[in-house]
N, C-alpha and C positions, 0 to 999 in steps of 0.2 A: 598415681593410684589414689583415687578419691575416697576409698572406703577405709581410711586409716582409723584404727580402733585402739591406738596406744601401744601396739606391738610391732616390732620390725619383723617382717615375714620372710625376708630373703637376704641374700648376700650380694645381689646385683640390682641396681636401680637405674632407670632411664629418665632423663629430664629433657623435654623437647621445646625448642623455640623456633620461631621463624623470623625473618627479617625482610624488609622491603626498602629498597633505595628510593628516597623521595626527592632527592636533590643532590647537589654536589656536596659530598661528605655528610649527608644527612639521611636518616632513615627512621624506621619504626620497628621496634621489637614487638613480636606478638607471641602469645601462647594461648592455648584453648582455655576458655572461661576466665581470662584475666584481662585487665585493662592494658591497652597498648602503651608503650613507653617511647617517646621521641628521643632520638639520640643524634649526636653530631660529633665530628672530630673535635679535639680540644681547641680552644681559642689560639693556643700557642702554635697550632698547626693549620690555622686558617678556618677553624670552625666557628659556629655561632655561640655567643654568650647566652647563658640562661637555659641551655639544653643539656641534658645528661650526656656524658661521654662514656665510652667503654671503660676508660681508666677509673672514672668515679664509680661506675657500676661494679667493677672488680673490687675496689676498696670497700664499697658498701656490702658486697657479698661476704667478704671476710668478716666485717664488723657484725653483720646480721647473723652469720653462722655462729660466731662466738656467743652472741646474745641468746639465740635459740637453743644452742647446746647447753649454756648455763641454765636456762629455764628448764630444760629437760632434766638435767642432773639435780637441780634444786627440787623439782617436783618428786623425783625418784627418792630423794632423801627426806622428803617432807620438810624442806627448809623454807621458812617464810622470810621474805625480805620486803622492805617498804617500797623501794623503787630501784630501777635500773635504767640508766641512760648511758650513751657512749658516743664518743667522737673517734674518728679514725683518719689517719693520714698516710698516704702512700707516696713513696719517693721513686721516681723513674730516673734512671741514669743510663748513659751510654757506656756499654761494656763490651769489649771485643767487637766493635762496630755494630752493635745492636742495642736498641733501647729495651730495657726491661725494668721491672720493679726490683729494687734492691732491698727495700724494707717497707713494711706496713706496721705502723704503730697504732695500737688500739688503746683508748683511754676510757675504760668503763668507770662510771660513778655509781656506786651501790650504797643505798641507805638501809641500815639494819636497825632492829629495835633494841638489841642488848649487846654488851661488849663481847660476850662469848661468840656471837654470830660473826664478828669481824674475821676471826680465824677460819671459821667454816666457809665464809664467802671466798676468802683467799684460796682455800683448798679447792673449792668448786671451780673457781676461775682457772686454776692450773689444770685440773682434769678436763675442763671445757676446751682450753687451748690445745691440749693434746688430742682431744676427740673431734675437733672441728675439721671435717673432711674437705672443706673448701680451702682452708689455709694449708692443710696437709698436701694439697695438690700443687702447691706453688713452690718455686725456687726462692722467693723472697724471704728474708728474715722477718719473722713475726715477733714484734716487741709488744709486751703487755705492760701498761702503766696504770694499774688500778688505783682508784681512790675509794676506800670503803670507810664510811662514817656512820656514827650513831645518828638516828633521826632525832631532831630536836623538838 
């Protein structure tokens, strides 16, 4: 829905993508009005280095969902922060003869302008973690390791 005006209009949303196989274990993800993304199986499973993997995209989805959810709640509370950046790492393990993500650790680094804002940012991160529908859709444990500092 491209006519977003800052209000959620319904209780059900649809997101569509397409995929084309372009070679052994390689493909392209497509969606209307967006640039294509090349992908490959992970190098550990015979894929090509330097190309996004589904596993990396899943970790990036959780990381970006937390960031956009934090941004949403910060704006809603009129909370100003100096910067937000984040790293994320997912662990895949063999469990009951199936590989799956056991945990995804997200390490947001947020800079704020005053000491009181540190606690506000921590609370917004907790609310954001609870409200991130991508991570809420996964079985993996989501671990949050924030670093919130005063801007110098």
